[in-house]
C-alpha positions, 0 to 999 in steps of 0.5 A, a space after each residue: 924234749 928233743 930226740 937229739 938232746 941229752 937225757 939222764 936215765 938213772 946213773 946213765 947220762 946220754 948225749 941223745 935219746 936214740 938207744 940201740 935196741 938189744 939185737 941178737 947177732 950170734 957172732 960169739 962162737 961155740 964158747 960164747 966169747 965176744 971177740 974183736 969183731 963184736 967189739 968193733 961192731 959196738 964201737 962203730 955205734 958208740 954215737 947213739 945215746 945208749 947201746 943195749 947189748 945183745 941178750 947175754 946168757 947168765 948161765 949155761 943152762 940159759 943159753 938160747 942160741 948157738 953163737 950167743 955170748 955169755 957172761 959166765 966164764 972168765 974168758 967171756 968176761 974178758 971178751 966183754 971187757 974189750 967190748 966195753 973198753 972199745 965203746 968207751 974209747 969212742 965216747 959211748 955208753 953200753 949196758 948189757 942185756 941179761 937174757 935167760 932163754 928158758 924153754 927157748 932152747 935145746 940141750 944141743 945148744 946149752 950142753 946141759 941135760 935139761 931145759 927149764 921154764 916156769 911150767 912143763 909146757 913146750 913151745 911148738 916148733 923147732 929149735 935151730 941147733 948146731 946139728 939142724 932143726 930139732 923139736 923143742 923139748 918139754 922143759 923142766 918146771 923150776 921149783 921154788 928152790 931152783 928159782 932162788 938159784 936162777 935169781 942168784 945167777 942173774 945177780 952174778 951175771 950183773 956183777 960180772 957185767 959191771 966188773 967187765 966195765 959195763 955202765 949198767 945192765 938190762 933185765 930181759 923180761 920180754 920176747 918170750 924168754 924166761 921172765 916173760 914166760 912167767 908173765 903169761 897164763 899160757 906158758 905159766 900154769 903154776 899153782 904156787 906163789 909164782 903162778 895163777 894170779 897176775 900178781 903171782 905171775 909177776 913175782 919172779 920178774 920183780 924179784 930178779 930185778 930187785 935182787 940185781 938192783 940191790 947188787 949193782 945199784 938201781 940207777 944202772 939197772 933197766 928192764 925190758 918188757 913186751 906186753 901182748 907181743 905173743 911171740 914164741 908161744 908166750 901168749 897174752 891175748 886177754 887185755 884185762 889180764 895183761 894190763 893187770 900183770 904188767 901193772 903188777 910188774 911195774 908197781 913192784 919195781 917202781 919203788 926201786 929207782 931203776 934207770 929205766 923201763 923199756 917197752 916193746 909194743 906196736 902201739 907205744 902211744 896207746 893206753 896200755 904202754 902209756 899207763 905203764 909209763 905213768 905208773 912207773 914214774 921214771 925214765 921210759 924207753 919205747 920201741 915200736 916193735 918188730 912189725 915195721 922199721 922205726 923211722 926218724 919222724 916216728 922217733 922224733 915225734 915220740 919224744 917231742 910229744 912226751 910219749 917217751 924219754 928215749 926211743 930204742 931202734 933196731 934194724 936201722 942201727 944195724 945198717 947205719 953205725 952213724 944213725 944219729 948223725 944221719 938223722 940229725 943231718 937228714 942224710 940218706 940211710 943204708 938199708 938193712 939186709 935181713 939175710 945177714 942179721 944172723 951169722 958168724 962173720 963181718 958181712 952185714 955186721 961191721 961192713 955197713 958204710 958210714 957217711 963219707 967225710 
């Protein structure tokens, strides 16, 4: 296998194995509608094998950040349709990451009366709201009946994404957001069928993914996981428990025939990640994590040594809209500017230079 060779992930046919990781950029305004600037940003990066969009909220209650886009209203769907059209016009492929923030939010962000989570356990720290930093509230613990509503919201969002012209969807089960909150025994202290054992904590992520696959076709559905990432107070420090939990997730979704599983972990070649790859038995994407920038050599080696079918890359795709061309020709790279990662304008978003003609 070669990083620059084609690969099929379910119904998604990629010309190369460089995947744009989902990257929160907060450029969609108060109404969560992606505009022309967002379309330009993604279209610039259409030469990667696959674009995974930024996390997009499936309900107003699930919004995690000001400026985050949604896929709920007609205006949001229309905005995303323009994004998909722009990417396709440049020959690219794009899937939408569906992200429910859960307790990683505040009513000042969502405009709703409550924040929800598996359990009434708050995050320590402060949310960045439109009026400044405010302590995270204690969330409402979702009832089993309410979980059915959340699941239906995910399905409706997936259907909206496909209606907007996206090639598929990715279920966000990572980075401390709602589905990840269910997986940790620290953020999930339930004693019903969705809490307690690793299998029970894995149940909701499997149910959501299964429902989405049934609605839009498993071959265009992926899921992102980040075992033992220990972010946003979703703590998974017991290796045996984490292994059992993520095995339960993968065993639950393996029969579906998903397009891919994407795993964010600092040791993508390690025993935990590779065990999950073997158990899943289908297309597998790895992302080496937040700790260090994924380098060209690392990405090439991960594919050549058969640790993954594709590699998700974040910061270098932000800074290099033509990263595949740069890597293929061994050209110098632009350096990412973290100061401009989050904002509301073109700076650090659409103004990184391409290779000169």
